[in-house]
Each structure stands twice: as structure tokens, then as C-alpha cells.
Backbone atoms as SQL, in Angstrom:
CREATE TABLE atoms (id INTEGER PRIMARY KEY, chain TEXT, resi INTEGER, resn TEXT, atom TEXT, x REAL, y REAL, z REAL);
INSERT INTO atoms VALUES
  (1, 'A', 1, 'UNK', 'N', 102.887, 86.527, -16.478),
  (2, 'A', 1, 'UNK', 'CA', 102.218, 86.117, -17.693),
  (3, 'A', 1, 'UNK', 'C', 100.931, 86.923, -17.893),
  (4, 'A', 2, 'UNK', 'N', 100.231, 87.179, -16.813),
  (5, 'A', 2, 'UNK', 'CA', 98.999, 87.969, -16.913),
  (6, 'A', 2, 'UNK', 'C', 99.302, 89.382, -17.398),
  (7, 'A', 3, 'UNK', 'N', 100.422, 89.960, -16.926),
  (8, 'A', 3, 'UNK', 'CA', 100.801, 91.310, -17.380),
  (9, 'A', 3, 'UNK', 'C', 101.113, 91.300, -18.868),
  (10, 'A', 4, 'UNK', 'N', 101.768, 90.238, -19.360),
  (11, 'A', 4, 'UNK', 'CA', 102.062, 90.133, -20.793),
  (12, 'A', 4, 'UNK', 'C', 100.769, 89.999, -21.591),
  (13, 'A', 5, 'UNK', 'N', 99.859, 89.163, -21.135),
  (14, 'A', 5, 'UNK', 'CA', 98.583, 88.998, -21.833),
  (15, 'A', 5, 'UNK', 'C', 97.804, 90.305, -21.879),
  (16, 'A', 6, 'UNK', 'N', 97.790, 91.037, -20.770),
  (17, 'A', 6, 'UNK', 'CA', 97.092, 92.322, -20.740),
  (18, 'A', 6, 'UNK', 'C', 97.748, 93.333, -21.676),
  (19, 'A', 7, 'UNK', 'N', 99.085, 93.332, -21.711),
  (20, 'A', 7, 'UNK', 'CA', 99.811, 94.271, -22.575),
  (21, 'A', 7, 'UNK', 'C', 99.552, 93.960, -24.050),
  (22, 'A', 8, 'UNK', 'N', 99.513, 92.685, -24.402),
  (23, 'A', 8, 'UNK', 'CA', 99.222, 92.308, -25.794),
  (24, 'A', 8, 'UNK', 'C', 97.770, 92.654, -26.132),
  (25, 'A', 9, 'UNK', 'N', 96.862, 92.397, -25.211),
  (26, 'A', 9, 'UNK', 'CA', 95.450, 92.721, -25.451),
  (27, 'A', 9, 'UNK', 'C', 95.253, 94.218, -25.673),
  (28, 'A', 10, 'UNK', 'N', 96.076, 95.050, -25.027),
  (29, 'A', 10, 'UNK', 'CA', 95.962, 96.503, -25.204),
  (30, 'A', 10, 'UNK', 'C', 96.338, 96.934, -26.622),
  (31, 'A', 11, 'UNK', 'N', 97.100, 96.107, -27.335),
  (32, 'A', 11, 'UNK', 'CA', 97.498, 96.429, -28.706),
  (33, 'A', 11, 'UNK', 'C', 96.382, 96.153, -29.715),
  (34, 'A', 12, 'UNK', 'N', 95.391, 95.363, -29.315),
  (35, 'A', 12, 'UNK', 'CA', 94.314, 94.977, -30.226),
  (36, 'A', 12, 'UNK', 'C', 93.137, 95.921, -30.082),
  (37, 'A', 13, 'UNK', 'N', 92.496, 96.274, -31.189),
  (38, 'A', 13, 'UNK', 'CA', 91.361, 97.184, -31.113),
  (39, 'A', 13, 'UNK', 'C', 90.136, 96.549, -30.451),
  (40, 'A', 14, 'UNK', 'N', 90.036, 95.207, -30.480),
  (41, 'A', 14, 'UNK', 'CA', 88.899, 94.546, -29.847),
  (42, 'A', 14, 'UNK', 'C', 89.286, 93.150, -29.391),
  (43, 'A', 15, 'UNK', 'N', 88.594, 92.639, -28.384),
  (44, 'A', 15, 'UNK', 'CA', 88.852, 91.286, -27.904),
  (45, 'A', 15, 'UNK', 'C', 88.419, 90.253, -28.938),
  (46, 'A', 16, 'UNK', 'N', 87.431, 90.592, -29.755),
  (47, 'A', 16, 'UNK', 'CA', 86.962, 89.665, -30.795),
  (48, 'A', 16, 'UNK', 'C', 88.065, 89.385, -31.806),
  (49, 'A', 17, 'UNK', 'N', 88.847, 90.395, -32.153),
  (50, 'A', 17, 'UNK', 'CA', 89.941, 90.224, -33.102),
  (51, 'A', 17, 'UNK', 'C', 90.985, 89.265, -32.540),
  (52, 'A', 18, 'UNK', 'N', 91.333, 89.433, -31.285),
  (53, 'A', 18, 'UNK', 'CA', 92.308, 88.558, -30.642),
  (54, 'A', 18, 'UNK', 'C', 91.795, 87.122, -30.595),
  (55, 'A', 19, 'UNK', 'N', 90.530, 86.938, -30.251),
  (56, 'A', 19, 'UNK', 'CA', 89.948, 85.594, -30.176),
  (57, 'A', 19, 'UNK', 'C', 89.920, 84.932, -31.554),
  (58, 'A', 20, 'UNK', 'N', 89.577, 85.692, -32.587),
  (59, 'A', 20, 'UNK', 'CA', 89.512, 85.133, -33.941),
  (60, 'A', 20, 'UNK', 'C', 90.906, 84.739, -34.432),
  (61, 'A', 21, 'UNK', 'N', 91.893, 85.567, -34.161),
  (62, 'A', 21, 'UNK', 'CA', 93.254, 85.281, -34.616),
  (63, 'A', 21, 'UNK', 'C', 93.846, 84.092, -33.873),
  (64, 'A', 22, 'UNK', 'N', 93.651, 84.034, -32.569),
  (65, 'A', 22, 'UNK', 'CA', 94.269, 82.964, -31.782),
  (66, 'A', 22, 'UNK', 'C', 93.515, 81.646, -31.859),
  (67, 'A', 23, 'UNK', 'N', 92.350, 81.620, -32.475),
  (68, 'A', 23, 'UNK', 'CA', 91.586, 80.379, -32.574),
  (69, 'A', 23, 'UNK', 'C', 92.009, 79.525, -33.770),
  (70, 'A', 24, 'UNK', 'N', 92.820, 80.068, -34.657),
  (71, 'A', 24, 'UNK', 'CA', 93.262, 79.328, -35.841),
  (72, 'A', 24, 'UNK', 'C', 94.484, 78.470, -35.494),
  (73, 'A', 25, 'UNK', 'N', 94.454, 77.206, -35.920),
  (74, 'A', 25, 'UNK', 'CA', 95.539, 76.276, -35.626),
  (75, 'A', 25, 'UNK', 'C', 96.682, 76.465, -36.611),
  (76, 'A', 26, 'UNK', 'N', 97.895, 76.504, -36.085),
  (77, 'A', 26, 'UNK', 'CA', 99.101, 76.594, -36.902),
  (78, 'A', 26, 'UNK', 'C', 99.898, 75.320, -36.636),
  (79, 'A', 27, 'UNK', 'N', 100.209, 74.586, -37.684),
  (80, 'A', 27, 'UNK', 'CA', 100.921, 73.325, -37.521),
  (81, 'A', 27, 'UNK', 'C', 102.426, 73.537, -37.642),
  (82, 'A', 28, 'UNK', 'N', 103.165, 72.769, -36.869),
  (83, 'A', 28, 'UNK', 'CA', 104.626, 72.852, -36.851),
  (84, 'A', 28, 'UNK', 'C', 105.185, 71.551, -37.411),
  (85, 'A', 29, 'UNK', 'N', 105.984, 71.645, -38.488),
  (86, 'A', 29, 'UNK', 'CA', 106.554, 70.434, -39.082),
  (87, 'A', 29, 'UNK', 'C', 107.901, 70.067, -38.451),
  (88, 'A', 30, 'UNK', 'N', 108.209, 70.714, -37.316),
  (89, 'A', 30, 'UNK', 'CA', 109.406, 70.416, -36.512),
  (90, 'A', 30, 'UNK', 'C', 110.720, 70.715, -37.221),
  (91, 'A', 31, 'UNK', 'N', 110.711, 71.626, -38.196),
  (92, 'A', 31, 'UNK', 'CA', 111.954, 72.065, -38.818),
  (93, 'A', 31, 'UNK', 'C', 112.499, 73.241, -38.020),
  (94, 'A', 32, 'UNK', 'N', 113.660, 73.725, -38.399),
  (95, 'A', 32, 'UNK', 'CA', 114.290, 74.828, -37.675),
  (96, 'A', 32, 'UNK', 'C', 113.541, 76.149, -37.892),
  (97, 'A', 33, 'UNK', 'N', 112.803, 76.247, -38.989),
  (98, 'A', 33, 'UNK', 'CA', 112.076, 77.486, -39.286),
  (99, 'A', 33, 'UNK', 'C', 110.922, 77.663, -38.304),
  (100, 'A', 34, 'UNK', 'N', 110.639, 78.912, -37.975),
  (101, 'A', 34, 'UNK', 'CA', 109.489, 79.209, -37.128),
  (102, 'A', 34, 'UNK', 'C', 108.221, 78.752, -37.841),
  (103, 'A', 35, 'UNK', 'N', 107.191, 78.313, -37.107),
  (104, 'A', 35, 'UNK', 'CA', 105.979, 77.802, -37.755),
  (105, 'A', 35, 'UNK', 'C', 105.370, 78.752, -38.792),
  (106, 'A', 36, 'UNK', 'N', 105.405, 80.069, -38.523),
  (107, 'A', 36, 'UNK', 'CA', 104.805, 81.000, -39.481),
  (108, 'A', 36, 'UNK', 'C', 105.633, 81.136, -40.759),
  (109, 'A', 37, 'UNK', 'N', 106.874, 80.613, -40.764),
  (110, 'A', 37, 'UNK', 'CA', 107.715, 80.688, -41.953),
  (111, 'A', 37, 'UNK', 'C', 107.861, 79.349, -42.659),
  (112, 'A', 38, 'UNK', 'N', 107.221, 78.315, -42.172),
  (113, 'A', 38, 'UNK', 'CA', 107.300, 77.006, -42.807),
  (114, 'A', 38, 'UNK', 'C', 106.430, 76.987, -44.060),
  (115, 'A', 39, 'UNK', 'N', 106.847, 76.235, -45.051),
  (116, 'A', 39, 'UNK', 'CA', 106.165, 76.210, -46.350),
  (117, 'A', 39, 'UNK', 'C', 104.682, 75.884, -46.211),
  (118, 'A', 40, 'UNK', 'N', 104.343, 74.962, -45.315),
  (119, 'A', 40, 'UNK', 'CA', 102.940, 74.558, -45.159),
  (120, 'A', 40, 'UNK', 'C', 102.060, 75.658, -44.572),
  (121, 'A', 41, 'UNK', 'N', 102.639, 76.637, -43.920),
  (122, 'A', 41, 'UNK', 'CA', 101.870, 77.703, -43.270),
  (123, 'A', 41, 'UNK', 'C', 102.090, 79.087, -43.868),
  (124, 'A', 42, 'UNK', 'N', 103.119, 79.235, -44.687),
  (125, 'A', 42, 'UNK', 'CA', 103.587, 80.569, -45.092),
  (126, 'A', 42, 'UNK', 'C', 102.501, 81.420, -45.765),
  (127, 'A', 43, 'UNK', 'N', 101.804, 80.875, -46.756),
  (128, 'A', 43, 'UNK', 'CA', 100.796, 81.674, -47.464),
  (129, 'A', 43, 'UNK', 'C', 99.638, 82.049, -46.546),
  (130, 'A', 44, 'UNK', 'N', 99.152, 81.065, -45.788),
  (131, 'A', 44, 'UNK', 'CA', 98.021, 81.329, -44.893),
  (132, 'A', 44, 'UNK', 'C', 98.411, 82.332, -43.807),
  (133, 'A', 45, 'UNK', 'N', 99.620, 82.183, -43.269),
  (134, 'A', 45, 'UNK', 'CA', 100.074, 83.093, -42.225),
  (135, 'A', 45, 'UNK', 'C', 100.300, 84.503, -42.763),
  (136, 'A', 46, 'UNK', 'N', 100.800, 84.620, -43.977),
  (137, 'A', 46, 'UNK', 'CA', 101.018, 85.949, -44.563),
  (138, 'A', 46, 'UNK', 'C', 99.696, 86.702, -44.672),
  (139, 'A', 47, 'UNK', 'N', 98.661, 86.009, -45.112),
  (140, 'A', 47, 'UNK', 'CA', 97.345, 86.639, -45.222),
  (141, 'A', 47, 'UNK', 'C', 96.791, 87.007, -43.849),
  (142, 'A', 48, 'UNK', 'N', 96.943, 86.106, -42.879),
  (143, 'A', 48, 'UNK', 'CA', 96.464, 86.381, -41.523),
  (144, 'A', 48, 'UNK', 'C', 97.222, 87.545, -40.901),
  (145, 'A', 49, 'UNK', 'N', 98.535, 87.586, -41.088),
  (146, 'A', 49, 'UNK', 'CA', 99.347, 88.656, -40.513),
  (147, 'A', 49, 'UNK', 'C', 99.011, 90.005, -41.140),
  (148, 'A', 50, 'UNK', 'N', 98.790, 90.014, -42.451),
  (149, 'A', 50, 'UNK', 'CA', 98.437, 91.265, -43.127),
  (150, 'A', 50, 'UNK', 'C', 97.099, 91.791, -42.619),
  (151, 'A', 51, 'UNK', 'N', 96.115, 90.889, -42.477),
  (152, 'A', 51, 'UNK', 'CA', 94.798, 91.283, -41.973),
  (153, 'A', 51, 'UNK', 'C', 94.898, 91.768, -40.536),
  (154, 'A', 52, 'UNK', 'N', 95.612, 91.040, -39.713),
  (155, 'A', 52, 'UNK', 'CA', 95.779, 91.422, -38.315),
  (156, 'A', 52, 'UNK', 'C', 96.488, 92.766, -38.198),
  (157, 'A', 53, 'UNK', 'N', 97.555, 92.938, -38.966),
  (158, 'A', 53, 'UNK', 'CA', 98.311, 94.190, -38.934),
  (159, 'A', 53, 'UNK', 'C', 97.427, 95.372, -39.319),
  (160, 'A', 54, 'UNK', 'N', 96.645, 95.207, -40.368),
  (161, 'A', 54, 'UNK', 'CA', 95.767, 96.284, -40.829),
  (162, 'A', 54, 'UNK', 'C', 94.741, 96.644, -39.758),
  (163, 'A', 55, 'UNK', 'N', 94.142, 95.636, -39.137),
  (164, 'A', 55, 'UNK', 'CA', 93.121, 95.903, -38.126),
  (165, 'A', 55, 'UNK', 'C', 93.705, 96.520, -36.864),
  (166, 'A', 56, 'UNK', 'N', 94.882, 96.044, -36.458),
  (167, 'A', 56, 'UNK', 'CA', 95.517, 96.601, -35.266),
  (168, 'A', 56, 'UNK', 'C', 95.927, 98.048, -35.513),
  (169, 'A', 57, 'UNK', 'N', 96.560, 98.309, -36.647),
  (170, 'A', 57, 'UNK', 'CA', 96.992, 99.676, -36.960),
  (171, 'A', 57, 'UNK', 'C', 95.813, 100.628, -37.064),
  (172, 'A', 58, 'UNK', 'N', 94.669, 100.128, -37.532),
  (173, 'A', 58, 'UNK', 'CA', 93.486, 100.977, -37.676),
  (174, 'A', 58, 'UNK', 'C', 93.066, 101.572, -36.332),
  (175, 'A', 59, 'UNK', 'N', 93.351, 100.875, -35.246),
  (176, 'A', 59, 'UNK', 'CA', 92.996, 101.375, -33.925),
  (177, 'A', 59, 'UNK', 'C', 93.906, 102.484, -33.432),
  (178, 'A', 60, 'UNK', 'N', 94.971, 102.807, -34.163),
  (179, 'A', 60, 'UNK', 'CA', 95.931, 103.810, -33.724),
  (180, 'A', 60, 'UNK', 'C', 96.019, 105.003, -34.671),
  (181, 'A', 61, 'UNK', 'N', 94.998, 105.211, -35.496),
  (182, 'A', 61, 'UNK', 'CA', 94.970, 106.381, -36.362),
  (183, 'A', 61, 'UNK', 'C', 94.194, 107.492, -35.687),
  (184, 'A', 62, 'UNK', 'N', 94.681, 108.708, -35.822),
  (185, 'A', 62, 'UNK', 'CA', 93.999, 109.865, -35.258),
  (186, 'A', 62, 'UNK', 'C', 92.830, 110.241, -36.149),
  (187, 'A', 63, 'UNK', 'N', 92.028, 111.179, -35.705),
  (188, 'A', 63, 'UNK', 'CA', 90.889, 111.634, -36.508),
  (189, 'A', 63, 'UNK', 'C', 91.351, 112.315, -37.795),
  (190, 'A', 64, 'UNK', 'N', 92.608, 112.786, -37.823),
  (191, 'A', 64, 'UNK', 'CA', 93.157, 113.415, -39.027),
  (192, 'A', 64, 'UNK', 'C', 93.758, 112.383, -39.979),
  (193, 'A', 65, 'UNK', 'N', 93.707, 111.111, -39.629),
  (194, 'A', 65, 'UNK', 'CA', 94.245, 110.063, -40.492),
  (195, 'A', 65, 'UNK', 'C', 95.730, 109.795, -40.308),
  (196, 'A', 66, 'UNK', 'N', 96.325, 110.343, -39.252),
  (197, 'A', 66, 'UNK', 'CA', 97.740, 110.134, -38.970),
  (198, 'A', 66, 'UNK', 'C', 97.906, 108.925, -38.045),
  (199, 'A', 67, 'UNK', 'N', 98.926, 108.113, -38.311),
  (200, 'A', 67, 'UNK', 'CA', 99.211, 106.975, -37.444),
  (201, 'A', 67, 'UNK', 'C', 99.873, 107.474, -36.171),
  (202, 'A', 68, 'UNK', 'N', 99.328, 107.122, -35.013),
  (203, 'A', 68, 'UNK', 'CA', 99.847, 107.567, -33.722),
  (204, 'A', 68, 'UNK', 'C', 100.952, 106.610, -33.277),
  (205, 'A', 69, 'UNK', 'N', 102.149, 106.811, -33.779),
  (206, 'A', 69, 'UNK', 'CA', 103.286, 105.924, -33.512),
  (207, 'A', 69, 'UNK', 'C', 103.686, 105.936, -32.043),
  (208, 'A', 70, 'UNK', 'N', 103.618, 107.093, -31.387),
  (209, 'A', 70, 'UNK', 'CA', 104.011, 107.162, -29.980),
  (210, 'A', 70, 'UNK', 'C', 103.126, 106.276, -29.113),
  (211, 'A', 71, 'UNK', 'N', 101.834, 106.315, -29.356),
  (212, 'A', 71, 'UNK', 'CA', 100.908, 105.481, -28.583),
  (213, 'A', 71, 'UNK', 'C', 101.191, 104.000, -28.845),
  (214, 'A', 72, 'UNK', 'N', 101.375, 103.647, -30.127),
  (215, 'A', 72, 'UNK', 'CA', 101.659, 102.261, -30.488),
  (216, 'A', 72, 'UNK', 'C', 102.953, 101.777, -29.820),
  (217, 'A', 73, 'UNK', 'N', 104.019, 102.570, -29.925),
  (218, 'A', 73, 'UNK', 'CA', 105.315, 102.174, -29.370),
  (219, 'A', 73, 'UNK', 'C', 105.285, 102.050, -27.852),
  (220, 'A', 74, 'UNK', 'N', 104.530, 102.926, -27.198),
  (221, 'A', 74, 'UNK', 'CA', 104.420, 102.845, -25.742),
  (222, 'A', 74, 'UNK', 'C', 103.772, 101.524, -25.335),
  (223, 'A', 75, 'UNK', 'N', 102.694, 101.158, -26.003),
  (224, 'A', 75, 'UNK', 'CA', 102.012, 99.900, -25.697),
  (225, 'A', 75, 'UNK', 'C', 102.862, 98.695, -26.082),
  (226, 'A', 76, 'UNK', 'N', 103.564, 98.802, -27.207),
  (227, 'A', 76, 'UNK', 'CA', 104.429, 97.705, -27.635),
  (228, 'A', 76, 'UNK', 'C', 105.572, 97.496, -26.635),
  (229, 'A', 77, 'UNK', 'N', 106.137, 98.589, -26.129),
  (230, 'A', 77, 'UNK', 'CA', 107.214, 98.474, -25.154),
  (231, 'A', 77, 'UNK', 'C', 106.727, 97.851, -23.844),
  (232, 'A', 78, 'UNK', 'N', 105.494, 98.152, -23.464),
  (233, 'A', 78, 'UNK', 'CA', 104.920, 97.506, -22.282),
  (234, 'A', 78, 'UNK', 'C', 104.853, 95.998, -22.488),
  (235, 'A', 79, 'UNK', 'N', 104.426, 95.580, -23.677),
  (236, 'A', 79, 'UNK', 'CA', 104.328, 94.148, -23.984),
  (237, 'A', 79, 'UNK', 'C', 105.709, 93.505, -24.021),
  (238, 'A', 80, 'UNK', 'N', 106.684, 94.161, -24.636),
  (239, 'A', 80, 'UNK', 'CA', 108.031, 93.603, -24.722),
  (240, 'A', 80, 'UNK', 'C', 108.687, 93.503, -23.344),
  (241, 'A', 81, 'UNK', 'N', 108.454, 94.474, -22.489),
  (242, 'A', 81, 'UNK', 'CA', 109.006, 94.413, -21.140),
  (243, 'A', 81, 'UNK', 'C', 108.400, 93.244, -20.373),
  (244, 'A', 82, 'UNK', 'N', 107.086, 93.066, -20.495),
  (245, 'A', 82, 'UNK', 'CA', 106.434, 91.939, -19.813),
  (246, 'A', 82, 'UNK', 'C', 106.936, 90.612, -20.371),
  (247, 'A', 83, 'UNK', 'N', 107.165, 90.540, -21.689),
  (248, 'A', 83, 'UNK', 'CA', 107.689, 89.317, -22.299),
  (249, 'A', 83, 'UNK', 'C', 109.110, 89.028, -21.807),
  (250, 'A', 84, 'UNK', 'N', 109.916, 90.058, -21.675),
  (251, 'A', 84, 'UNK', 'CA', 111.277, 89.877, -21.162),
  (252, 'A', 84, 'UNK', 'C', 111.240, 89.325, -19.743),
  (253, 'A', 85, 'UNK', 'N', 110.322, 89.797, -18.939),
  (254, 'A', 85, 'UNK', 'CA', 110.198, 89.306, -17.564),
  (255, 'A', 85, 'UNK', 'C', 109.779, 87.837, -17.564),
  (256, 'A', 86, 'UNK', 'N', 108.813, 87.478, -18.428),
  (257, 'A', 86, 'UNK', 'CA', 108.386, 86.076, -18.525),
  (258, 'A', 86, 'UNK', 'C', 109.567, 85.199, -18.939),
  (259, 'A', 87, 'UNK', 'N', 110.336, 85.635, -19.935),
  (260, 'A', 87, 'UNK', 'CA', 111.497, 84.857, -20.391),
  (261, 'A', 87, 'UNK', 'C', 112.535, 84.710, -19.284),
  (262, 'A', 88, 'UNK', 'N', 112.807, 85.784, -18.584),
  (263, 'A', 88, 'UNK', 'CA', 113.794, 85.730, -17.503),
  (264, 'A', 88, 'UNK', 'C', 113.343, 84.798, -16.388),
  (265, 'A', 89, 'UNK', 'N', 112.082, 84.877, -16.013),
  (266, 'A', 89, 'UNK', 'CA', 111.585, 84.039, -14.928),
  (267, 'A', 89, 'UNK', 'C', 111.498, 82.571, -15.325),
  (268, 'A', 90, 'UNK', 'N', 111.255, 82.312, -16.615),
  (269, 'A', 90, 'UNK', 'CA', 111.103, 80.917, -17.041),
  (270, 'A', 90, 'UNK', 'C', 112.434, 80.245, -17.377),
  (271, 'A', 91, 'UNK', 'N', 113.488, 81.017, -17.577),
  (272, 'A', 91, 'UNK', 'CA', 114.783, 80.427, -17.927),
  (273, 'A', 91, 'UNK', 'C', 115.824, 80.560, -16.827),
  (274, 'A', 92, 'UNK', 'N', 115.509, 81.287, -15.783),
  (275, 'A', 92, 'UNK', 'CA', 116.461, 81.459, -14.698),
  (276, 'A', 92, 'UNK', 'C', 117.471, 82.564, -14.942),
  (277, 'A', 93, 'UNK', 'N', 117.357, 83.276, -16.068),
  (278, 'A', 93, 'UNK', 'CA', 118.260, 84.394, -16.359),
  (279, 'A', 93, 'UNK', 'C', 117.713, 85.632, -15.656),
  (280, 'A', 94, 'UNK', 'N', 118.571, 86.393, -15.049),
  (281, 'A', 94, 'UNK', 'CA', 118.108, 87.620, -14.416),
  (282, 'A', 94, 'UNK', 'C', 118.836, 88.815, -15.018),
  (283, 'A', 95, 'UNK', 'N', 118.082, 89.833, -15.309),
  (284, 'A', 95, 'UNK', 'CA', 118.604, 91.079, -15.853),
  (285, 'A', 95, 'UNK', 'C', 118.122, 92.221, -14.979),
  (286, 'A', 96, 'UNK', 'N', 118.885, 93.273, -14.940),
  (287, 'A', 96, 'UNK', 'CA', 118.408, 94.519, -14.346),
  (288, 'A', 96, 'UNK', 'C', 117.411, 95.125, -15.329),
  (289, 'A', 97, 'UNK', 'N', 116.483, 95.919, -14.830),
  (290, 'A', 97, 'UNK', 'CA', 115.445, 96.471, -15.702),
  (291, 'A', 97, 'UNK', 'C', 116.021, 97.289, -16.855),
  (292, 'A', 98, 'UNK', 'N', 117.148, 97.963, -16.650),
  (293, 'A', 98, 'UNK', 'CA', 117.734, 98.780, -17.720),
  (294, 'A', 98, 'UNK', 'C', 118.339, 97.922, -18.824),
  (295, 'A', 99, 'UNK', 'N', 118.533, 96.613, -18.594),
  (296, 'A', 99, 'UNK', 'CA', 119.105, 95.736, -19.612),
  (297, 'A', 99, 'UNK', 'C', 118.058, 95.141, -20.545),
  (298, 'A', 100, 'UNK', 'N', 116.779, 95.268, -20.219),
  (299, 'A', 100, 'UNK', 'CA', 115.738, 94.677, -21.055),
  (300, 'A', 100, 'UNK', 'C', 115.768, 95.193, -22.486),
  (301, 'A', 101, 'UNK', 'N', 116.127, 96.436, -22.673),
  (302, 'A', 101, 'UNK', 'CA', 116.092, 97.019, -24.022),
  (303, 'A', 101, 'UNK', 'C', 117.101, 96.383, -24.962),
  (304, 'A', 102, 'UNK', 'N', 118.090, 95.654, -24.430),
  (305, 'A', 102, 'UNK', 'CA', 119.092, 95.055, -25.296),
  (306, 'A', 102, 'UNK', 'C', 118.769, 93.617, -25.689),
  (307, 'A', 103, 'UNK', 'N', 117.637, 93.084, -25.237),
  (308, 'A', 103, 'UNK', 'CA', 117.269, 91.709, -25.582),
  (309, 'A', 103, 'UNK', 'C', 116.652, 91.702, -26.969),
  (310, 'A', 104, 'UNK', 'N', 117.138, 90.818, -27.847),
  (311, 'A', 104, 'UNK', 'CA', 116.639, 90.720, -29.210),
  (312, 'A', 104, 'UNK', 'C', 115.822, 89.447, -29.341),
  (313, 'A', 105, 'UNK', 'N', 114.549, 89.578, -29.700),
  (314, 'A', 105, 'UNK', 'CA', 113.685, 88.435, -29.946),
  (315, 'A', 105, 'UNK', 'C', 113.656, 88.219, -31.455),
  (316, 'A', 106, 'UNK', 'N', 114.282, 87.147, -31.941),
  (317, 'A', 106, 'UNK', 'CA', 114.369, 86.895, -33.374),
  (318, 'A', 106, 'UNK', 'C', 114.228, 85.403, -33.619),
  (319, 'A', 107, 'UNK', 'N', 113.123, 85.013, -34.200),
  (320, 'A', 107, 'UNK', 'CA', 112.886, 83.590, -34.459),
  (321, 'A', 107, 'UNK', 'C', 112.904, 83.380, -35.973),
  (322, 'A', 108, 'UNK', 'N', 114.096, 83.173, -36.518),
  (323, 'A', 108, 'UNK', 'CA', 114.249, 82.931, -37.938),
  (324, 'A', 108, 'UNK', 'C', 115.110, 81.688, -38.125),
  (325, 'A', 109, 'UNK', 'N', 115.351, 81.323, -39.356),
  (326, 'A', 109, 'UNK', 'CA', 116.162, 80.140, -39.618),
  (327, 'A', 109, 'UNK', 'C', 117.611, 80.327, -39.199),
  (328, 'A', 110, 'UNK', 'N', 118.062, 81.580, -39.099),
  (329, 'A', 110, 'UNK', 'CA', 119.465, 81.826, -38.763),
  (330, 'A', 110, 'UNK', 'C', 119.659, 82.133, -37.282),
  (331, 'A', 111, 'UNK', 'N', 118.586, 82.240, -36.531),
  (332, 'A', 111, 'UNK', 'CA', 118.672, 82.560, -35.107),
  (333, 'A', 111, 'UNK', 'C', 117.992, 81.471, -34.278),
  (334, 'A', 112, 'UNK', 'N', 118.492, 81.233, -33.099),
  (335, 'A', 112, 'UNK', 'CA', 117.842, 80.317, -32.142),
  (336, 'A', 112, 'UNK', 'C', 117.186, 81.153, -31.052);
């Protein structure tokens, strides 16, 4: 879990941004939809996600104004690998390391 937290923190340009984003309460109305897609949260979450996305991406632009996709993807893959390990350890499922790339994380109304 610590490796996942560190990997996610590496994606953020500052610790203040992470603290501000994670300090906001999101309510769950216990429907099948993910909390960020529920009607009561959708507008507020869309604005928060857009702001967060803009600030995070800003940390990966080169001095020439180009988005450094390789750097972003490398850090994102570190986070996804750590998340896969957390999921495997918490559910009792075991995968070989080469199988992690085939795990799909999808929390929508049509997926469990």
C-alpha cells in the first residue's frame, strides 16, 4: 500500500494538491454507479477532475510546451502495478508479474 501511495504521489506536482483533492468528501448513495458518476456528485466531481487533471498535466510539460507522455506513462504504470499488487494481496488472487498488464480496472455502471 505504501508503494501505491508513493507511486500516486509521484504523479502529483505537489503534496498540497493531493491534500486539497483528497480532503473533499464524496458521498455514496449506494447505487451501482461509482460515486463520482452518481447524480448527486457528478457536476462537482467533473469540475474537481478537470482541475486536478489540468494541474497534474502541467507538471509534465517540457520547457518547449510539449507534454512529456513517456514520463507520465512510466509513472502511471508504476502506480498501476502497485495497485495490481494491492488488489492481488487483498483478494487472494495471485498473478505472475507479466500478467499485470492484462488487468482492467473499470468502475462503471456496466462493470463490477
